VOGU-3710 file (C-alpha; in Angstrom, 3 decimals, decimal comma):
1> mgelgnlldg> 53,693/-5,723/-63,392  57,178/-5,000/-62,992  56,944/-1,877/-64,705  53,920/-0,312/-62,858  55,361/-1,441/-59,598  58,628/0,821/-60,254  56,335/3,545/-61,478  54,349/3,317/-58,570  57,775/3,351/-56,466  58,709/6,478/-58,596
11> fanvvspqnl> 55,464/8,433/-57,527  56,068/7,670/-54,082  59,426/9,262/-53,970  57,951/12,655/-56,152  54,527/12,914/-54,288  55,725/15,053/-51,272  54,804/18,471/-50,543  58,721/19,526/-51,179  58,906/17,498/-54,421  55,580/18,834/-55,708
21> lialigvtig> 56,485/22,543/-54,945  59,746/21,929/-56,964  57,971/20,431/-59,850  55,622/23,509/-59,979  58,543/25,856/-59,606  60,135/23,877/-62,611  56,845/23,964/-64,835  56,428/27,765/-63,946  59,720/28,791/-64,850  60,109/26,514/-67,905
31> tavgvlpgig> 56,915/28,104/-69,311  57,989/31,804/-68,314  61,148/31,152/-70,466  60,009/28,990/-73,092  57,290/31,609/-73,683  59,676/34,363/-74,633  59,918/34,866/-78,418  62,832/32,925/-80,234  63,499/30,770/-77,540  62,941/26,890/-78,139
41> pamtvalllp> 62,486/24,261/-75,448  66,238/23,115/-75,888  67,497/26,580/-75,207  65,010/26,931/-72,155  66,302/23,661/-70,733  69,851/24,806/-71,363  69,362/28,166/-69,819  67,806/26,890/-66,699  69,970/23,868/-66,154  72,246/25,538/-63,775
51> ltygmeptqa> 69,303/26,234/-61,510  69,224/22,608/-60,416  73,159/22,610/-59,313  73,342/22,121/-55,582  70,138/20,034/-55,358  70,389/16,249/-54,990  69,549/14,414/-58,054  66,167/13,162/-57,383  64,738/16,795/-56,731  67,165/18,160/-59,606
61> fimfagifyg> 65,498/15,664/-62,113  61,826/16,667/-60,601  62,455/20,196/-61,503  64,046/19,215/-64,847  60,941/17,200/-65,885  58,860/20,414/-65,178  61,335/22,793/-67,011  61,256/20,192/-70,116  57,298/20,166/-70,513  57,022/23,928/-69,646
71> gmyggsttsi> 59,674/24,670/-72,188  57,754/22,808/-74,591  54,349/24,254/-74,180  56,061/27,961/-74,133  57,087/27,608/-77,812  53,799/26,678/-78,910  52,209/29,999/-77,120  54,791/31,948/-78,741  54,254/30,328/-82,174  50,522/31,020/-81,721
81> llntpgesss> 50,558/34,621/-80,402  53,185/36,011/-82,437  54,000/33,976/-85,330  57,473/33,237/-84,180  58,296/29,533/-83,612  61,031/28,699/-81,156  62,271/25,862/-82,973  61,277/24,253/-86,504  58,968/21,364/-84,882  56,827/24,302/-83,934
91> vvtaiegnkm> 56,537/25,988/-87,332  53,241/23,910/-88,390  51,669/24,796/-85,213  52,169/28,581/-86,160  50,561/28,082/-89,684  47,035/27,651/-88,157  47,214/28,857/-84,700  48,411/32,265/-85,525  45,358/32,496/-88,168  43,139/31,627/-85,339
101> akagraaqal> 44,434/34,177/-83,032  44,124/36,767/-85,696  40,616/35,505/-86,372  39,612/36,155/-82,632  39,871/32,381/-81,648  43,448/32,746/-79,717  41,819/31,407/-76,842  40,538/28,222/-78,458  44,116/27,779/-80,211  45,885/28,053/-76,763
111> ataaigsfva> 43,444/25,640/-75,332  43,793/22,868/-78,014  47,441/23,265/-77,727  47,640/23,008/-74,051  45,147/19,901/-73,688  46,587/18,148/-76,999  50,113/18,585/-75,090  48,748/17,146/-71,983  47,062/14,071/-73,973  50,200/13,377/-75,977
121> gligtlllvf> 52,505/13,884/-73,067  50,340/11,405/-71,042  50,230/8,626/-73,832  53,749/9,255/-74,628  55,106/8,702/-70,918  52,971/5,792/-70,737  54,429/4,386/-73,902  57,920/5,119/-72,524  57,183/2,925/-69,230  56,615/0,024/-71,492
131> vtppmvsfai> 59,227/0,410/-74,423  62,371/1,579/-72,064  62,983/-1,837/-70,305  62,826/-4,062/-73,464  65,230/-1,672/-75,352  67,442/-1,839/-72,057  67,286/-5,701/-72,144  68,105/-5,604/-75,978  70,918/-2,913/-75,229  72,588/-5,319/-72,703
141> slgapdylai> 73,235/-8,085/-75,218  75,291/-5,346/-77,488  79,247/-5,301/-77,314  81,595/-2,443/-78,295  81,665/-2,696/-81,857  77,674/-2,551/-81,977  77,569/0,528/-79,598  80,077/2,010/-81,961  77,970/1,584/-85,020  74,726/3,065/-83,294
151> mllgfiavsa> 76,762/6,008/-82,217  78,177/6,570/-85,979  74,369/6,108/-86,971  73,416/8,760/-84,438  76,190/11,361/-86,102  75,030/10,462/-89,576  71,185/10,792/-88,923  71,520/14,233/-87,247  73,877/15,594/-89,900  72,522/14,020/-93,099
161> vlgasrirgf> 68,753/13,801/-92,512  67,529/16,370/-90,107  69,309/19,380/-91,739  68,570/21,139/-94,730  72,244/20,466/-96,141  74,392/17,824/-95,699  77,558/19,630/-95,965  76,485/22,103/-93,263  75,407/19,428/-91,143  78,793/17,433/-91,089
171> aslliglavg> 80,521/20,713/-90,742  78,718/21,114/-87,602  79,183/17,589/-86,534  83,218/18,220/-87,092  83,192/21,014/-84,929  81,259/19,294/-82,068  83,959/16,441/-82,337  86,712/18,955/-82,275  85,341/20,465/-79,024  84,907/17,391/-77,503
181> lvgidrvtgq> 88,505/16,174/-78,141  89,894/18,947/-75,865  91,386/17,806/-72,827  93,753/15,045/-71,657  93,476/11,508/-73,369  92,401/9,406/-70,667  94,503/6,636/-72,229  97,662/8,042/-73,381  97,973/11,276/-70,932  98,298/13,347/-73,773
191> qrltfdlpql> 97,058/17,029/-74,044  94,873/17,442/-77,065  93,708/20,981/-78,226  94,407/22,346/-74,686  96,813/25,033/-76,320  99,104/24,630/-73,223  96,191/26,314/-70,992  95,540/24,257/-67,720  91,820/25,129/-67,672  91,460/23,341/-70,559
201> adgidvivva> 93,253/19,816/-69,231  89,745/18,801/-68,097  87,950/19,537/-71,472  85,283/21,842/-71,731  81,940/21,266/-69,908  78,775/19,927/-71,987  76,946/22,743/-69,908  79,217/25,555/-71,080  78,925/24,164/-74,652  74,928/23,803/-74,562
211> vgifavgetl> 74,353/27,460/-72,866  77,034/29,138/-75,112  75,528/27,705/-78,512  72,077/27,916/-77,864  71,356/30,841/-75,248  74,442/33,227/-76,412  74,415/32,224/-79,923  70,592/32,615/-80,348  70,777/35,799/-78,377  73,480/37,658/-80,282
221> wvaahlrrrp> 71,427/36,062/-83,579  68,089/37,818/-82,427  69,929/40,803/-81,214  71,348/41,284/-84,820  68,037/41,426/-86,081  66,139/43,196/-83,773  63,005/45,112/-85,029  62,860/48,527/-83,592  58,814/48,420/-83,258  57,658/46,164/-80,745
231> aevipvgqpw> 55,941/42,766/-81,667  52,287/42,720/-82,159  50,711/40,605/-79,331  47,349/39,290/-80,038  44,869/39,772/-76,529  44,188/36,596/-75,107  41,097/35,669/-73,292  40,270/32,749/-70,675  41,428/29,655/-72,802  38,233/27,277/-73,352
241> lgrddwrrsw> 36,901/24,938/-75,745  33,336/24,586/-77,101  31,647/21,467/-78,056  32,309/21,910/-81,785  35,960/22,405/-80,834  36,319/19,562/-78,503  34,673/17,290/-81,362  37,021/18,491/-83,880  40,287/18,122/-81,710  40,005/14,907/-79,806
251> kpwlrgtglg> 40,963/12,769/-82,799  43,758/14,753/-84,094  44,896/14,688/-80,718  45,336/11,171/-80,746  46,359/10,615/-84,346  49,268/13,236/-83,609  50,443/11,095/-80,631  50,296/7,894/-82,956  52,484/9,834/-85,664  54,856/11,618/-83,177
261> fpfgvmpagg> 56,252/8,683/-80,576  57,599/6,104/-83,240  59,392/9,136/-85,099  60,839/10,327/-81,635  62,001/6,834/-80,682  63,878/6,639/-84,144  67,496/7,756/-84,273  66,805/9,957/-87,443  63,142/10,835/-86,569  62,821/14,175/-84,911
271> aeiptylsya> 59,717/16,154/-84,560  59,723/18,027/-87,679  58,407/15,000/-89,831  55,656/13,813/-87,814  54,220/17,564/-87,244  54,150/17,827/-91,047  52,671/14,606/-91,652  49,909/15,273/-89,035  49,097/18,855/-90,629  48,859/16,803/-93,981
281> lekrlskhpe> 46,995/14,134/-92,473  44,214/16,374/-90,789  43,886/18,467/-93,831  42,890/15,128/-95,817  40,826/13,754/-93,037  39,016/17,063/-92,219  35,400/17,774/-93,151  36,313/21,448/-93,274  39,430/21,371/-95,672  38,578/24,848/-96,827
291> efgkgaiegv> 39,578/26,227/-93,425  43,110/25,295/-93,564  45,346/28,067/-94,305  42,582/30,311/-92,509  42,799/28,868/-89,135  41,746/25,159/-88,684  41,751/23,843/-85,296  42,669/20,376/-86,306  45,918/22,070/-87,614  46,902/23,060/-84,365
301> agpeaannas> 45,864/20,166/-82,546  47,326/17,243/-84,321  50,989/18,628/-84,884  50,878/20,081/-81,420  50,269/16,506/-79,917  52,719/15,058/-82,529  55,406/17,424/-81,257  55,159/16,583/-77,769  54,510/12,933/-78,384  57,766/13,041/-80,272
311> aagtlvpmla> 59,488/14,771/-77,608  58,486/12,038/-75,091  59,803/9,502/-77,510  63,212/10,906/-77,747  63,725/9,840/-74,114  63,877/5,982/-75,033  66,945/5,827/-76,861  68,478/8,790/-74,574  67,848/6,650/-71,471  68,430/3,175/-72,846
321> lglptnataa> 71,471/3,816/-75,138  72,481/7,117/-74,281  71,752/8,452/-77,641  70,221/11,900/-77,962  68,049/12,349/-81,310  67,275/16,130/-80,873  68,582/19,272/-79,141  66,454/18,957/-76,142  67,344/15,431/-75,437  71,290/16,285/-75,778
331> vmlaafqgyg> 70,908/18,953/-73,065  69,101/16,450/-70,928  72,216/13,845/-71,467  74,376/16,629/-70,570  72,489/17,003/-67,089  72,549/13,326/-66,468  76,581/13,481/-66,843  76,865/16,840/-64,893  75,972/14,406/-62,004  78,172/11,698/-62,901
341> iqpgplllqr> 75,294/9,620/-64,471  75,868/8,079/-67,688  72,643/6,963/-69,605  72,878/3,626/-71,467  71,807/0,006/-71,003  72,993/0,024/-67,262  71,342/2,960/-66,362  68,193/1,209/-65,260  70,286/-1,106/-63,080  72,506/1,346/-61,228
351> esalvwtlia> 69,877/4,130/-60,918  66,678/2,536/-61,184  65,024/4,553/-58,323  66,362/7,930/-60,119  65,146/6,766/-63,745  61,556/5,742/-62,465  61,252/8,954/-60,312  62,051/11,112/-63,539  59,617/9,263/-65,337  57,115/9,760/-62,557
361> slfignllll> 57,964/13,462/-62,675  57,166/13,633/-66,350  53,400/12,580/-65,146  53,417/14,989/-62,650  55,009/17,981/-64,753  52,406/17,216/-67,583  49,661/17,453/-64,937  50,761/20,676/-63,478  51,444/22,125/-67,017  47,604/21,589/-67,742
371> vlnlplapvw> 46,336/23,056/-64,450  48,728/26,007/-64,477  48,742/27,309/-68,163  45,152/27,117/-68,778  44,417/29,812/-66,273  47,596/31,643/-66,608  47,597/32,087/-70,447  46,861/35,704/-70,235  49,784/36,202/-67,917  52,382/34,523/-70,150
381> arllrvprpy> 50,796/36,623/-73,136  51,909/39,731/-71,011  55,606/38,597/-70,959  55,526/38,849/-74,647  55,543/42,712/-74,176  58,941/42,670/-72,485  60,953/44,908/-74,643  63,521/42,912/-76,796  66,644/44,558/-75,471  65,864/44,074/-71,978
391> lysgivffaa> 64,757/40,255/-72,598  67,780/39,318/-74,289  70,463/41,315/-72,246  68,783/39,327/-69,166  69,186/36,062/-71,122  72,997/36,702/-71,654  73,136/37,522/-67,850  71,620/34,599/-66,627  73,593/32,335/-69,183  76,978/33,749/-68,034
401> mgayavnaqp> 75,626/33,063/-64,103  75,010/29,366/-65,071  78,297/28,771/-66,791  80,058/30,392/-64,234  78,489/28,070/-61,705  79,498/25,065/-63,193  83,227/25,425/-62,288  83,332/28,717/-60,533  86,094/29,846/-63,120  86,104/33,201/-65,022
411> fdlllllilg> 87,776/31,340/-67,661  84,584/29,678/-68,440  82,834/33,115/-68,984  85,549/33,678/-71,893  84,478/30,208/-73,341  81,118/31,039/-73,088  81,509/34,111/-75,295  83,819/32,253/-77,842  81,056/29,480/-78,030  78,416/32,159/-78,317
421> ligfgmrrfg> 80,077/33,853/-81,392  80,608/30,215/-82,844  76,927/29,766/-82,314  76,260/33,171/-83,911  78,425/32,339/-87,132  76,733/28,836/-87,329  73,259/30,640/-87,417  74,368/33,365/-89,934  75,905/30,586/-92,425  72,958/28,163/-92,012
431> lpvlplivgv> 74,855/25,214/-90,066  72,461/23,483/-87,738  73,264/23,487/-84,169  72,121/19,871/-83,207  74,988/18,201/-84,774  77,739/20,093/-82,724  76,101/19,330/-79,434  75,704/15,565/-80,568  79,427/15,577/-81,485  80,529/17,064/-78,345
441> ilgpmaerqg> 78,429/14,502/-76,082  78,889/11,277/-78,181  82,630/12,089/-79,581  84,373/10,708/-76,712  81,845/7,949/-75,940  82,155/6,877/-79,656  86,117/6,935/-79,296  86,031/4,830/-76,026  83,800/2,353/-77,798  86,050/2,209/-80,920
451> rmalqlsggd> 89,103/1,469/-78,806  87,363/-1,284/-76,557  86,364/-2,792/-79,896  90,078/-2,580/-81,325  91,817/-3,706/-78,052  89,316/-6,988/-78,032  90,487/-7,748/-81,399  94,178/-7,124/-81,101  94,267/-3,994/-83,002  92,609/-5,872/-86,127
461> lsgllggpms> 90,237/-3,524/-87,870  87,729/-6,424/-88,284  86,855/-6,136/-84,694  85,162/-2,967/-85,596  82,314/-4,967/-87,109  80,645/-7,181/-84,306  77,384/-9,135/-84,639  74,394/-8,820/-86,834  73,388/-5,822/-85,184  76,739/-3,552/-86,330
471> yivygvilvi> 75,997/-5,100/-89,960  72,203/-3,957/-89,740  73,293/-0,300/-88,447  76,129/-0,133/-91,236  73,593/-1,164/-93,593  71,327/1,668/-92,635  74,190/4,097/-92,394  74,785/3,227/-96,243  71,398/3,952/-97,435  71,043/7,147/-95,781
481> lcwpllrrra> 74,307/8,262/-97,366  73,210/6,851/-100,613  69,499/7,816/-100,504  69,870/11,266/-102,379  71,623/9,377/-105,338  69,325/6,598/-105,439  66,131/9,099/-105,299  67,679/11,007/-108,267  68,364/7,751/-110,200  64,695/6,504/-109,358
491> rpapapaetp> 63,222/9,821/-110,556  61,910/9,701/-114,173  63,490/11,805/-116,593  61,445/14,685/-117,567  59,833/14,585/-121,199  61,584/16,597/-123,812  59,561/19,768/-124,384  58,037/20,224/-128,074  59,828/22,555/-130,458  57,834/24,869/-132,596
501> qsenar> 59,346/22,983/-135,630  57,833/19,506/-134,455  54,536/21,150/-133,880  54,396/22,641/-137,317  55,541/19,178/-138,533  52,239/18,130/-137,311
//
């Protein structure tokens, strides 16, 4: 009953007229921005994060929870109506969702996505309540070598597993680690990569990095590929589900949730794998397999539930270990650090009220999302008719305002532009963005844990190997790095093709 009692205390902090209004504003703004084409949840959260500055932490994270879920749902709306996924995990939703919309069933596709998101978010957040405290208890027993190993696993996982190319993934990670080194070394007091600029002495704020790489980089990339004709938006009626749609959707919602949450908890999980697995599973189990590829409602319900359950699962390692496993979690981690709060095993002890308020806010935001988005789906569809040049110039404006609000220094605007150009170049050459963000956030933390481990061992390198946990983690890292070679060796050699001479010999 300890977790439930803490959760009820969290609800007591949330359920007040002012806090509910803040949650409603967060959901509304998050959906309004997340529904815009080409903008995924991570970019939505990064762009709107500066709106929470000036609030007390409790209210800031209440709004943040609404923005988080609003951005998640907005991406599915764009995928269904425009066939323009805001991130890779929404690609599967677009496969069947856009086909349903073109067949005149846009309302049903949006409804099953909204209700599936609610079901998955509800179950995923409940699992978050019961999984996070045991993981925190386990994490408290770990030492500096174990934390170093876990952070190295995070580096390897996001670079080698989630990207299409390992070389590009590690290149992105190295860029992020270099950005994380900027500033004064806290141990020696030496300046690193500051180029004698006093504005860089305190390092580059993670918020400026996130907004520059996500918002400005994505805006420049989309602007470079703008189509002159406006995107065709499919009209939407009032979202509703008939009896047959309910019957075909409720099992995929539950199966998608069961697939998504465990993958979200794993450091190398992500939302891409469970959405594809959910789609393949629903196609295999469906009584109407001939509809897949033509607009099957199961192909929207299952993957969308898996995507949202995975998003809830990513909060477990982020809160318990301070380890972000996707781009959205990385931006959320930056938000905690912006308030001087460091996620990790001691967070639940030092900021218990804030953590449980955040979790309760996720329940409230999830409910408000369903209540708000079912009747307002036609309104969100009209936002898609905004001309792209006006849309993305507005995004750059708000990104600049948010970056300037961090330190009130014009120098941050120059940094924002430079980081935006780096983000544009990364998209141009196919470098994933997530390893860079993880490198910026976890790089200094991994350096600190490595130094602590070496100090405890008197400089002996064996001090980097702690207890059994570190051996297990290093073993997992070795498997991840060697997996392509092992898979190639295990694959049977192709049979030699028969030559015409051998056929004549027969």
